[in-house]
Structures are given as C-alpha cells and as structure tokens.
C-alpha positions in Angstrom: 62.8 103.9 53.6 66.5 103.0 52.9 67.9 103.9 49.5 68.8 100.7 47.7 71.1 102.6 45.2 74.8 101.9 45.6 76.9 104.8 47.0 77.7 107.5 44.4 81.4 106.8 44.7 80.7 103.1 43.7 78.6 104.2 40.8 81.3 106.6 39.7 84.0 103.9 39.7 81.7 101.5 37.8 81.1 104.1 35.1 84.9 104.9 35.0 85.6 101.2 34.3 82.7 100.1 32.1 82.4 103.3 30.0 86.0 104.7 29.9 88.0 101.6 30.6 90.0 102.9 33.6 90.4 101.1 36.9 91.1 104.0 39.2 90.8 107.8 39.3 94.0 109.9 39.0 95.1 112.4 41.5 92.1 114.6 42.6 89.7 113.2 40.0 87.8 111.0 42.4 87.3 113.8 45.0 86.1 116.2 42.3 83.6 113.7 40.8 82.2 112.9 44.3 82.0 116.6 45.2 80.0 117.3 42.0 77.8 114.2 42.3 76.7 115.5 45.7 75.5 118.7 44.1 78.4 121.1 45.0 80.2 123.7 42.9 83.9 123.3 42.0 86.8 125.3 40.4 89.3 122.8 39.0 92.8 123.7 37.9 94.4 120.7 36.3 97.2 120.5 33.7 96.5 119.5 30.1 96.3 115.8 29.9 95.4 115.5 33.6 91.8 114.2 32.8 89.7 117.3 33.3 86.9 116.0 31.1 86.2 113.0 33.2 85.6 115.3 36.2 82.2 116.4 34.7 81.5 113.6 32.2 81.2 110.9 34.9 79.0 113.1 37.3 76.8 113.8 34.2 76.3 110.0 33.8 75.7 109.3 37.4 73.4 112.2 38.3 69.8 112.5 36.9 69.4 114.7 33.9 71.7 116.0 31.2 75.2 117.5 31.7 75.5 120.9 29.9 79.0 121.7 28.9 80.0 125.2 27.9 82.8 124.9 25.4 84.5 127.8 23.5 85.4 126.1 20.2 83.5 124.0 17.7 86.4 121.7 17.1 86.6 120.8 20.8 82.9 120.0 20.9 83.0 117.8 17.8 86.1 115.9 19.2 84.6 115.3 22.6 81.2 114.3 21.3 82.8 111.8 18.8 85.0 110.4 21.6 82.0 110.0 24.0 80.0 108.3 21.3 82.8 105.8 20.7 82.4 104.9 24.4 78.7 104.5 24.0 77.7 107.8 25.7 74.6 109.6 24.3 76.2 113.0 23.6 75.5 115.9 21.2 76.4 119.5 20.6 74.7 122.8 19.7 76.7 125.4 17.8 76.7 127.4 14.5 78.0 124.4 12.5 74.5 122.8 12.7 71.6 123.5 10.3 68.4 124.8 11.8 66.8 121.3 11.3 69.7 119.6 13.0 69.6 122.0 15.9 65.9 121.4 16.4 66.5 117.6 16.4 69.1 118.0 19.1 66.8 120.2 21.2 64.0 117.6 20.9 66.4 114.9 22.1 67.3 117.1 25.1 63.6 117.7 25.9 62.9 114.0 25.8 65.7 113.3 28.2 67.7 111.3 25.7 71.1 112.9 26.1 73.7 112.3 28.7 75.8 115.3 27.8 75.1 118.4 25.6 78.0 120.7 24.5 77.0 124.3 23.9 78.9 127.3 22.6 78.7 130.3 25.0 77.1 132.4 22.3 74.3 129.8 21.8 73.9 129.3 25.5 73.3 133.0 26.2 70.4 133.2 23.7 67.0 133.7 25.5 65.5 130.7 23.7 68.3 128.4 24.8 68.0 129.5 28.5 64.3 129.1 28.3 64.7 125.6 26.8 67.1 124.6 29.6 64.6 125.7 32.2 62.2 123.1 30.8 64.6 120.2 31.1 66.3 118.3 33.9 69.9 119.4 34.1 72.5 117.3 35.9 75.2 120.0 36.0 76.9 122.9 34.2 80.5 122.5 33.2 82.4 125.6 32.1 85.4 124.4 30.2 88.5 126.6 29.4 87.3 128.9 32.2 90.4 131.1 31.9 88.6 132.6 28.8 86.8 134.8 31.4 90.0 136.8 32.1 90.5 140.0 30.3 94.2 139.8 31.0 94.5 136.4 29.5 95.6 135.2 26.1 92.3 133.5 25.2 89.8 136.2 26.4 86.2 135.5 25.2 83.8 138.3 26.2 80.8 135.9 26.2 82.3 134.1 29.2 81.8 137.2 31.4 78.0 136.7 31.1 78.1 133.1 32.4 77.3 134.2 35.9 73.7 134.1 34.7 73.8 130.3 35.2 74.1 130.8 38.9 71.2 133.3 38.9 68.7 131.3 36.8 69.7 127.8 37.9 70.8 128.2 41.6 70.3 124.5 42.5 72.3 123.1 39.6 75.9 122.3 40.5 78.6 124.1 38.4 82.2 123.2 37.7 84.7 125.6 36.0 87.8 124.0 34.6 91.1 125.3 33.2 94.7 124.2 32.7 96.1 127.7 32.7 95.5 130.1 35.5 97.9 132.0 37.8 96.6 133.4 41.1 95.1 136.7 39.6 93.3 134.8 36.8 92.0 132.4 39.4 90.5 135.2 41.4 89.0 136.7 38.3 87.3 133.4 37.4 85.8 133.1 40.9 84.5 136.7 40.8 83.1 136.7 37.3 81.4 133.3 37.5 80.1 133.8 41.0 82.0 130.8 42.4 82.9 132.3 45.8 81.4 129.3 47.5 83.0 126.7 45.2 85.6 124.3 46.5 88.9 124.8 44.7 90.8 121.7 43.4 94.3 122.7 42.3 96.3 119.8 40.9 100.0 120.0 40.2 100.9 122.0 37.1 103.8 119.6 36.5 104.0 117.7 33.2 106.9 115.5 33.9 106.7 113.7 30.6 107.5 116.9 28.7 111.2 117.8 28.2 111.8 121.5 28.0 114.6 122.9 25.8 115.3 126.5 24.9 118.2 128.0 23.1 119.4 131.0 21.1 118.5 131.6 17.5 121.8 132.1 15.6 120.1 132.5 12.2 119.8 128.7 11.6 116.5 128.0 13.3 114.9 126.4 10.3 117.8 123.9 9.8 117.9 123.1 13.5 114.1 122.5 13.6 114.5 120.0 10.7 117.3 118.2 12.5 115.3 118.1 15.7 112.3 116.6 14.0 114.3 114.0 12.0 116.5 113.0 14.9 113.9 112.8 17.6 110.4 112.7 16.0 110.4 110.9 12.6 106.8 110.1 11.7 105.4 111.8 14.8 102.6 114.4 15.0 103.8 117.8 16.2 103.0 121.6 16.2 105.4 124.3 15.2 104.5 127.8 16.3 105.6 131.0 14.5 104.8 134.6 15.2 103.6 135.7 11.7 101.5 134.2 9.0 104.2 134.8 6.4 106.7 132.8 8.5 104.1 130.0 9.0 103.7 129.7 5.2 107.4 129.7 4.6 108.2 127.1 7.3 105.4 124.8 6.2 106.4 124.9 2.6 110.1 124.3 3.4 109.3 121.3 5.7 107.1 119.8 3.0 110.0 120.3 0.5 112.2 118.3 2.9 109.8 115.4 2.8 107.8 116.0 5.9 104.0 116.1 6.1 103.6 119.7 7.1 100.5 122.0 6.8 100.1 125.7 7.6 97.3 127.1 9.8 96.6 130.8 10.4 93.7 133.3 10.2 94.8 134.3 6.7 93.7 131.0 5.3 90.1 130.3 4.2 87.9 128.7 6.8 87.7 125.7 4.5 91.5 125.3 4.3 91.8 125.7 8.1 89.2 123.1 8.6 90.8 120.7 6.1 94.3 121.1 7.7 92.9 120.6 11.2 91.0 117.5 10.1 94.1 116.0 8.6 96.1 116.7 11.7 93.5 114.9 13.8 92.8 112.0 11.5 96.1 111.2 9.9 99.3 109.9 11.6 102.5 112.0 11.6 101.1 115.3 10.4 102.9 118.5 11.5 100.9 121.7 11.8 102.9 125.0 11.4 100.7 127.7 13.0 100.3 131.0 14.6 98.8 130.9 18.1 95.4 130.9 16.4 95.8 127.1 16.3 95.5 124.7 19.2 92.9 125.9 21.7 90.4 123.0 22.1 92.5 120.5 20.2 92.1 117.2 22.1 94.7 115.2 20.2 96.6 113.1 22.8 99.5 111.9 20.7 101.2 115.2 19.8 104.8 114.2 20.5 106.4 117.7 20.2 105.6 121.4 20.2 108.3 123.7 18.7 108.4 127.5 19.0 110.4 129.4 16.4 109.5 132.7 18.2 109.1 133.8 21.7 105.6 133.5 23.3 104.2 136.6 25.0 103.8 135.0 28.4 104.5 131.9 30.5 100.8 131.2 30.5 100.8 131.1 26.7 104.0 129.0 26.7 102.6 126.6 29.2 99.3 126.1 27.4 100.9 125.8 24.0 103.6 123.3 25.1 100.9 121.5 27.0 99.4 120.3 23.8 102.3 117.8 23.6 102.0 114.5 25.4 98.5 114.7 26.6 98.6 110.9 26.8 101.4 111.0 29.4 104.0 109.6 27.1 107.5 111.2 26.6 107.3 114.4 24.5 109.3 117.5 23.8 108.8 121.3 24.1 111.5 122.8 21.9 112.2 126.5 21.3 114.7 128.8 19.7 114.3 132.6 20.1 116.5 135.6 19.4 117.0 139.3 19.9 114.5 140.3 17.3 111.8 138.4 19.1 112.4 140.5 22.2 112.5 143.8 20.4 109.4 143.0 18.4 107.3 142.0 21.4 108.5 145.0 23.4 107.6 147.3 20.5 104.1 145.7 20.2 103.5 146.2 23.9 104.6 149.8 24.0 102.9 150.7 20.8 99.6 149.2 21.9 96.6 151.5 22.4 95.6 149.5 25.5 95.4 151.2 28.9 98.4 151.6 31.1 97.2 149.0 33.6 96.9 146.4 30.8 100.4 147.3 29.5 101.8 147.0 33.0 100.4 143.4 33.3 101.7 142.5 29.8 105.2 143.8 30.6 105.2 141.8 33.7 104.2 138.6 31.8 106.8 139.2 29.1 109.5 139.8 31.7 108.7 136.5 33.3 108.8 134.7 29.9 112.2 136.3 29.2 113.6 135.4 32.6 112.5 131.8 32.1 114.4 131.7 28.8 117.6 133.2 30.2 117.8 131.3 33.5 120.6 128.8 34.1 118.8 126.5 36.6 116.1 123.9 36.3 113.4 125.2 34.0 110.6 123.0 35.4 111.2 124.4 38.9 110.9 128.0 37.6 107.8 127.2 35.5 106.0 125.6 38.5 107.2 128.4 40.8 105.5 130.9 38.5 102.2 129.0 39.0 102.7 129.0 42.8 104.0 125.4 43.1 107.3 124.2 44.5 109.4 121.4 43.1 111.9 120.4 45.7 114.6 118.9 43.4 115.7 119.8 39.9 113.7 117.8 37.4 116.5 116.1 35.4 114.4 116.4 32.3 115.1 119.9 30.9 118.0 121.2 28.9 119.6 123.0 31.9 119.5 119.9 34.0 120.7 117.6 31.3 123.5 119.9 30.1 124.0 122.8 32.5 124.9 126.0 30.7 128.1 127.9 31.4 128.0 131.3 32.9 130.4 134.2 32.8 131.1 137.5 34.6 129.6 139.9 32.0 129.9 143.0 34.2 132.6 144.8 32.2 131.1 143.8 28.8 127.7 145.0 30.0 129.1 148.3 31.1 130.6 148.8 27.6 127.3 147.9 26.0 125.3 150.2 28.2 127.8 153.0 27.9 127.6 152.7 24.1 123.8 153.2 24.3 124.3 156.3 26.5 127.2 157.8 24.4 125.2 157.5 21.1 122.2 159.2 22.5 119.9 156.3 23.4 118.2 156.2 20.0 120.0 153.5 17.9 119.3 149.8 17.4 121.5 146.9 18.3 123.3 146.5 14.9 124.4 150.1 14.9 125.6 149.8 18.5 127.6 146.7 17.7 129.2 148.4 14.7 130.4 151.2 17.1 131.8 148.8 19.6 133.7 146.9 16.9 134.9 150.1 15.1 133.3 149.1 11.9 133.7 151.5 8.9 130.2 152.9 8.6 129.1 156.1 6.9 126.3 156.6 9.5 128.8 156.3 12.3 131.0 159.0 10.7 128.0 161.1 9.9 126.9 161.2 13.6 130.5 161.6 14.8 130.4 158.4 16.8 133.8 157.3 15.6 135.1 160.0 18.0 133.3 158.8 21.2 135.0 156.8 24.0 133.1 153.6 23.3 134.2 153.4 19.6 136.2 150.3 19.1 136.3 149.2 22.8 134.4 145.9 22.2 136.8 143.8 20.1 137.1 141.1 22.7 133.6 139.8 21.6 132.4 139.1 18.1 129.1 140.3 16.6 127.1 137.2 17.6 128.3 137.5 21.2 127.4 141.2 21.4 123.9 140.4 20.0 123.6 137.7 22.7 124.7 140.1 25.4 122.2 142.9 24.2 119.4 140.3 24.1 120.1 139.3 27.7 120.4 143.0 28.9 116.9 143.7 27.3 115.5 140.5 28.8 116.8 141.5 32.3 115.2 144.9 31.9 118.5 147.0 31.8 117.6 148.3 28.4 114.2 149.2 26.9 113.0 149.4 23.3 111.8 152.8 22.1 108.0 153.4 21.8 108.1 154.8 18.3 109.0 151.3 16.9 112.4 151.9 15.3 114.2 149.5 17.6 116.3 152.1 19.4 117.4 151.2 22.9 117.4 153.4 26.0 118.7 152.8 29.5 116.4 151.9 32.4 116.9 152.6 36.1 118.0 149.0 36.5 121.1 149.8 34.4 122.5 152.3 36.9 123.9 149.8 39.5 125.7 147.9 36.7 127.2 151.0 35.1 128.4 152.1 38.6 129.9 148.7 39.3 127.7 148.1 42.3 126.2 144.9 40.8 128.0 141.9 39.4 126.3 140.5 36.3 126.5 136.8 35.6 125.0 135.8 32.3 124.7 132.7 30.1 127.7 132.1 28.1 127.3 132.0 24.3 129.2 129.3 22.6 129.0 127.5 19.3 128.0 124.4 21.2 124.9 126.0 22.6 123.4 126.2 19.1 123.1 122.4 19.1 123.2 121.6 22.8 120.3 119.3 23.5 121.6 116.9 26.1 121.1 113.2 26.1 117.5 112.4 25.1 115.2 109.4 25.2 113.2 109.3 22.0 109.6 110.3 22.6 108.3 107.4 20.5 109.2 104.5 22.8 109.0 101.8 20.0 110.7 103.6 17.1 114.0 101.6 17.2 113.0 98.5 19.1 112.0 95.0 17.9 108.4 95.7 18.9 108.3 98.4 16.2 106.7 96.0 13.7 103.9 95.1 16.1 103.6 98.8 17.0 103.2 99.8 13.4 100.8 96.9 12.8 98.6 98.0 15.7 98.7 101.6 14.4 97.8 100.4 10.9 94.8 98.5 12.2 93.7 101.5 14.3 93.9 103.8 11.3 91.8 101.3 9.2 89.1 101.2 11.9 89.3 105.0 12.3 88.8 105.5 8.6 85.8 103.2 8.6 84.3 105.1 11.5 85.2 108.5 10.2 87.0 109.5 13.5 90.6 110.3 14.4 92.7 107.2 15.3 93.2 108.2 18.9 89.4 107.9 19.4 89.7 104.2 18.7 92.5 103.7 21.3 95.2 106.1 22.6 98.9 105.3 22.0 99.2 104.5 25.7 96.6 101.7 25.3 98.4 100.3 22.2 101.6 100.3 24.2 99.9 98.4 27.0 98.8 95.8 24.4 102.5 95.3 23.5 103.7 95.1 27.1 100.9 92.8 28.4 100.0 90.8 25.2 96.4 90.0 26.1 95.3 86.7 24.4 91.6 86.9 25.2 88.9 89.6 25.3 88.7 89.1 29.0 92.4 89.9 29.4 92.1 92.9 27.0 89.3 94.3 29.1 91.9 94.8 31.9 93.9 97.2 29.7 93.6 100.9 30.6 91.4 102.7 28.1 89.4 99.6 27.0 85.8 100.1 28.1 82.9 97.7 27.4 81.7 99.4 24.1 85.3 99.6 22.6 86.0 96.0 23.7 82.9 94.8 21.8 83.6 97.0 18.8 87.4 96.6 18.4 88.7 93.9 20.7 88.7 91.1 18.1 90.4 93.2 15.5 93.4 94.0 17.8 93.6 90.5 19.2 94.1 89.3 15.6 97.1 91.6 15.3 98.5 90.5 18.6 98.2 86.9 17.8 100.0 87.4 14.5 102.9 89.1 16.1 103.3 86.9 19.2 106.8 86.6 20.4 108.3 89.7 19.0 109.2 91.0 22.4 112.3 88.7 22.5 113.7 89.5 19.1 117.2 90.7 18.6 117.8 94.4 18.0 118.1 94.0 14.2 115.0 92.1 12.9 116.6 91.4 9.5 119.8 89.9 11.0 117.7 88.0 13.5 115.6 86.4 10.8 118.7 85.5 8.8 120.3 83.8 11.8 117.1 81.8 12.5 117.0 80.6 8.8 120.7 79.6 8.9 120.3 77.5 12.1 117.1 75.9 10.7 118.9 75.0 7.4 121.8 73.5 9.4 119.3 71.0 10.8 118.2 72.4 14.2 114.6 72.1 15.1 112.4 75.0 16.2 112.7 74.4 19.9 116.4 74.1 19.7 116.7 77.3 17.8 114.6 79.1 20.3 116.8 77.8 23.1 120.0 78.6 21.3 118.9 82.2 20.5 117.1 82.9 23.7 113.8 83.7 21.9 110.3 82.2 22.0 109.3 79.5 19.5 106.6 81.9 18.1 109.4 84.2 17.1 111.2 81.4 15.3 108.0 80.5 13.5 107.6 84.1 12.5 111.0 84.2 10.9 110.4 80.9 9.1 107.0 82.2 7.8 108.9 85.2 6.3 111.4 82.8 4.7 108.5 80.8 3.2 106.9 83.9 1.9 110.1 84.9 0.1 110.6 81.5 -1.4 113.6 80.6 0.8 111.9 77.6 2.4 109.1 75.2 1.4 106.0 74.9 3.6 106.8 71.2 3.9 110.2 72.1 5.4 108.4 73.7 8.4 104.9 72.3 8.7 104.5 68.5 8.8 100.9 68.0 7.6 99.6 65.6 5.0 98.3 67.0 1.7 94.7 66.2 2.5 94.8 68.1 5.8 96.5 71.0 4.1 93.9 71.0 1.4 91.1 71.3 4.0 93.0 74.2 5.8 93.5 76.0 2.4 89.7 75.7 1.8 89.0 77.5 5.1 91.5 80.2 4.1 89.6 80.7 0.9 86.4 81.1 2.8 87.9 83.9 4.9 89.5 86.3 2.4 92.7 84.3 2.1 93.6 84.7 5.8 93.6 88.5 6.0 92.5 87.8 9.6 93.7 84.7 11.3 91.4 84.5 14.2 88.2 83.5 12.2 90.3 80.7 10.6 91.6 79.6 14.0 88.1 79.5 15.3 86.7 77.7 12.1 89.3 75.0 12.6 88.3 74.7 16.3 91.8 75.6 17.5 93.4 72.5 16.2 96.3 74.4 14.6 98.3 77.1 16.3 98.5 80.6 15.0 102.2 79.9 14.2 101.2 77.0 11.9 98.5 79.1 10.3 100.9 82.0 9.7 103.3 79.7 7.8 100.4 78.3 5.7 99.2 81.8 4.8 102.8 82.7 3.8 102.8 79.7 1.5 99.5 80.6 0.0 100.8 84.1 -0.7 103.8 82.6 -2.5 101.6 80.5 -4.8 99.1 83.2 -5.7 
C-alpha cells in the first residue's frame, strides 16, 4: 500500500515555517534534518548562531517519539525549553534543579508520549534508572549538544561525556546527532572515537562569522578607560560580555563600569550560586546588561542579541577565543569582538602552563594552542583569514571587517633591536624579568644592576633608541614568536630558545608590528552594531523593544524569546499592516503570531511613516509645525518635505500633546462625533492601544486621526 504521508522534506519545511516562522533552511540545515529524519547518524560542526538547534528539533517533531537532547548546562536547558514552549512545542527538561516530585511528573509525561523534546543533563542520563526508563519509551533521536566537551584537550572537558557511547550500545537503532561550534581536526577525531560515530556523516559548515568585527591591540596600561570609550562610542545600551582572567579583576571592572553609569554585573565561581543565578537571569531578561566574567560564564548562554564581547586578557587558545567571541551576534546582526592584551598576559599564561602538574603531552598541546593564539594577536594580515585557516578553512580574500583590514598596521625591521634584547637576556644570565632587562638596556640607575655588575656588560645602555613602552612591546612579540621562554619557577625570568639563534646570528630578518601611540586607539572606521541607534526609526525601534519587554515580563521569559532583534528590524523594514503580512516575517511562527501579532501591529500602526523622517526628529517636527502654522495643509507639507502624510500627522499629534496646537486645528470633526469617539477611548483604557479603538469604530477614522485625538485627551486629563 502506498504511503499517503507527505515526503519527510515537505513535512520538515512545514514545521520550519509553522512552528519556527522561517521560510527556508540555511546552509546545510536542510540536508542535516533530512539525513536525521531518515534515521542516520550525524556529526555537525556549525558556528554559533548558525542554527544548530533546529537540526535536531525539527527531526524530533517530524519523527515518531520524543527527541532526547543531552545538554551540559542547566541554563541552556531552561532557555531552550522556554523558547520551544513559546513556539508551541511540548518540551521539558530533567536535571538537578527539579524537585523529586517535578522530575517524576516529567518522567510520567515522557512515558505517556506527551513530550516532543526532553533535555537531559549527562549526569542524569547515565543513571541506570534513566536508561531503563528510556528503554520503555519511543525515542525519536538522541542529540548530543556541545559535543566538544568530550575532548580531554579542550577548554570545556566534561568527563561524563566520555560515557555517552553507551547510547549507541543500548539504543543501536536510534539515530544520533552530535553538535559543536568549536572543534579543530584533532578534537573532531576524538568526538568520533569516543562517541562511536565512525559511521556518522560529517556536516562541516563554514566557521566564518562575517557579522563579527575582530579588533585586537596592545594594552598600554589604559585598558579600562579604552573599554569604557569603546562601549560608550559603539555600544550604548547594548548587551555585552567582558572577559577577565581573574575574579579580582572581574569585581574591579564591574564595579568601575557601574560607577561610570553602565549596567554591569560580575560573574565568577567565587560568587554564591544565588548571585550567579541572579546576574545571569538579569543578563538574559533585561535589555542592555553587561556581564563582566571569567571564562566560567557563557557556555550554554543562548542570548542572540549580545552585541559585543570584550577581552581584557589573552585567552588560552584560539578555540576558546572563537567560542567566547562567538557569543556575540548570534542573530547575525553586526557585532564586535574587541580585545586588549599585554606582556603580563603572555608571561602569566606561560608560567601557568609550565608550572602545571599535567603530563608532558598535555603541556605540549597547550603550548601549541597558546602559540597559535599569540600568533593570531601579533599578525599584520587579515585576522579572519588566519582564524578560519586554523580551523582548516580557506577565505580567498581579506575580509575587510577586522582591524588589520580596516587600518593596516605598520611594520618595521626589528632585527637589530631584537638582537640587543636577546643579547641582554644572555649577558644577564637568562634569569631576569622584562622590567629589569629594560632598565639595563636604558642604563637606568638601579641598585640591583650595580649589585650584579650588569652596569659593566656590553648591553648596558645600548637601547636608548627605544623607550620603555617600545621595549616592552618588543619583548612581548619575541615571547609570542617563541624566541624567548618564561622560566618554570614562576619568577618571570626569560631565557633564550633555539629559535633565537638565527636572529642573534643575523641569519633571519625580523619584521614586527610597529608600536605607535595611534595604535592604542586605532579602531578603523566602524559601522555601529545597533543599526537603528542614530536613525529616525530609532523611536519605533525603542517602542517595539519596549512592547517586547512588557510581553516578556508578563510571560516571565527573556525578551528575545518573544522575538529576536532581527525580527523587530524586519518589522521596521517591511511595515506589515495585517497579521497575514506579519506571518511572512522571518521568526514569526503560528503560535507567536496568535500570541503577540496584534500587540506589535498596534505599535507599527502608531509609528507609521517614520521611515521618511529627517535625520533630526526634533528639528523635523518643528519644521512641520512651522509650515502648518503658515497655512499649508497636510498633503502640501508632505510634498514639500518629501515625507509621508502619516509622518506629518505624527508631528502634529506631538504638537497637540504639548499644547502647541488645538485638536480642531488639525481634525475637522463636529463635537458630537468627537464625543462619541472619546467615549470609545474611555472604554479602552484611554487609547493605550489604538487597534481596539480603530476596530470598535469600524475603521471609519484613520490611525492618524485617532493619534491626534488621543494626544488631545492626554492634554485635557
């Protein structure tokens, strides 16, 4: 008998549109979804913000049974379940945050087949009773999220992940999908081996995040002030993350930013669990919160509208840097990855590596990773090309969206200066730190120098052509390039490596980044990440965000779970006038259209016409009022100023509200008619929302007229 069910690809696209509000799959999503629906295993490497979740959520909805998602953090589970419920999906989670009674209720739902997706912590999944429970229910698939946690060489290693190969052993017929945004080739091989995914098809998407602008510069001791300037200039009122190396530094920076008037909160393992939870909740649920954190923060945070990630210290690896910066711009909108780092970062990380009790093989891998990170910081060519190359991907042309592309750094022949710096290390016995070496090169009067007799060596005073900052910069680059090593004992002394010999002999020419005062502030020409910050649409943008926040507060969810910023921007660009038109906007599924469509249409109706306003809304309104008072009618003003009539009405409504015009100057209706309209306003909260009033009056009066009447009512109350 022929199967009357539509093809799985058609069912997947229908779910994509009706549940999630998207018209088409992105990149490899469609292939992954179809592959999984057909019952096959997959390993998916996809950048943060690339849409990994849909790759298992949609197959879970299309296939029979419940999709089981292994997720490493409670926060991630809560976020994803809340977001799915907003879309009308029957989702739940099992983890330690639930009481025994709550957990039993979820398990009962699972057994009754009432769940589309169930998120489970790896520790909970590996319990015998949980595995036994899963054997008694119909499972659609297993999804192993953040699969790089399986790697012992990685920055997010979770020992429980190593045991997940048991899923293949106990459920051999259930398809599995492992997903990660961060995995170089060795990590990829380790995931395959430990999760028994040798037969799985690999889907490797581009690691490129073209919406993120990378900028890295030297720390000259003013990192805090530069961070503040960066935030104020480019990200006022935006959500962001600032990473620091130590808890003490986190507390200091958070307190200082708060003192400067920013909404900044600390996050690190030294805070109580309650404080961490509160700060994370505020970051997710409020607009414009900045989290200052150690790397303990961020894994599993599914907040799409983080507009910047700033580093005040050097990450340990490019994998860590890529994952941390990848928390910016998950919605695909312009965002910034900004970092300053200095010599002390390099020395500290080298000391931590060499002083570690880990095995030599682990140390070797860690040294390699740090070397790659340092090289990335010091390079003078396109950063995006280098970052993608590290992950095995080729970008043919420079990106044009990193600091080196926007403002190419100067280089200089540092061979002679490097020979002096290296010789000074050798002549002083390879046991002193950078500050001491610079004092010798500059012939500083120093009791220790005289005590050790280093005022008599050949390198004493031979470095006066550079200042202290330039010598520090040079030493940092020599350490970064592996010509100098930091001592194991942890005192910061430097010693020569084999790589230094060709430079000392003059066999190698050394070209380095040039340190200049300008480099401390060099950022290149930037487009602001918030596209509507300084544009006429900003009032509509803020009104939409305000309505979103109100709805989010009512629902008890983060604002982005109502609609993403990208969806609000499409509202502004496309100006839907009906629910049918709104349903065509990306991110508006059936459930959200029913729940929130009318509320956002009200805002759009009230702000109709703002897209043609002049650059300065205040001056624009004043000019409209002047022309109106000179005797020009509304259509003539619109023609004269090149704006829509709705914009003119909006300006006149403001003038009425401020007592600069009478309602009768603008709206020519008799008093009896106005009295009837006012009665309808009184029945609908004074016109807080105009659409119910528009509907009650059967569309006889335009939104523009109603806006003017509401303004007059506000003036008389």
